[in-house]
Structures are given as structure tokens and as C-alpha cells.
N, C-alpha and C positions, 0 to 999 in steps of 0.2 A: 504494500499499499504506500509506503514512503516514496517510491519512485514514481508513483501516479501523482501523489501531492507534489513532487518536485516539478513533473511535466505541466501540471496546472498552473502552479506559481510561474513557471517559465514563461508560459504563453500570457498569463496576465502581465508580467514585467516586460516582455518583448512588445506587446501590443497596447500600448495606454490607451484608455477608451474601451477596451474589450468589455462587452455586455452580453452575458449568457442566461437563459432561463435554464432550469435542469433538464429538459428535453434537448436544448441545443448542446448543452455541455454532454449530455449521454451521447449524442451522435458524434461529436468532435472527438471524444477520448475514448469511445467504444465501451462504455460502461454500463452495467444495468441500473436502474433506478435508485434502487435501495443503496448501492455502493456510492453512486454519485452523490445523492442528497447527504450521506454521511461524511463524505469528503468534503463537500461544499460547506456543510455545517461546521466543520473542524476548522476551516479556514475562517469562516465568520467568528467563531468562538475566539480565534487567535487574533482577530482584527487585521487579517490579512485581505480579507474581502468584507463587504457589506451587501445587504440585500435590499434592494429597492421595493418601493410600494407594490410594484407590478411584478414582484418575484424574480426580477434579473440580479444576477450576481456582478458586482463590478468592485473595482478598487476604490477605497475611499479617497476623496479629494485631498490632494496635499500629502498622500501617503508616501512614506520614504521606503524605497524598495528594500524589503526584508524578506527573510524565507521563513517559513512555518517550521517549527521544531516540535516534534510530537513528544509530550511528557509520558506518554503511555502508548501502548501499542494501540492502533486504531482497529476498531473492529465495527461493523455496521450494528446499529441498535435494532435489534430484531424484537418485534411483539409477537408472543406466542400465545394464541387462543387456546383456552382451555375446553376441552369437549367433556360435558357432563352427561 
């Protein structure tokens, strides 16, 4: 996952003004929705990205180019439904 995070960060750093929805990010990086959402959420949590009102992911204005460093291994958050 760390290599995918680095790739996402690289794209945003190389293309100022890049603005992607989850669906666009999925297609660009060949990810399934759950993994893509988890990675983008991690980058928002680290303040590398922010999310617009319409759901697009962008670099914050005035952001200093930095790289995300995971403090814990990234794993998608799964919701498991219980069957009664």
C-alpha cells in the first residue's frame, strides 16, 4: 500500500491543481473503490489532501510539498455485517 500512496502523492505533486473524485482516482490508479477510499482518507487525515464540498480530492491551497508517512500499516476499514 505504501507504494500506491507514494504514487498518488507523486501525481498530486507533479500536477498542481489535480482534482479527482473517488471514481476518477479508481480509474487512474486501477484500484477498487474500498482501497481507493481508504488511501484517499489517509491522505486527508494527514492533511496532504483535502476534500471539496462536491467530493473531489485536491491539495490544500498554499500546501508545502510533503510526503505522507504512515504511522501504522494501512488496511482498508471493513464493515462486516452480522448475520443472525
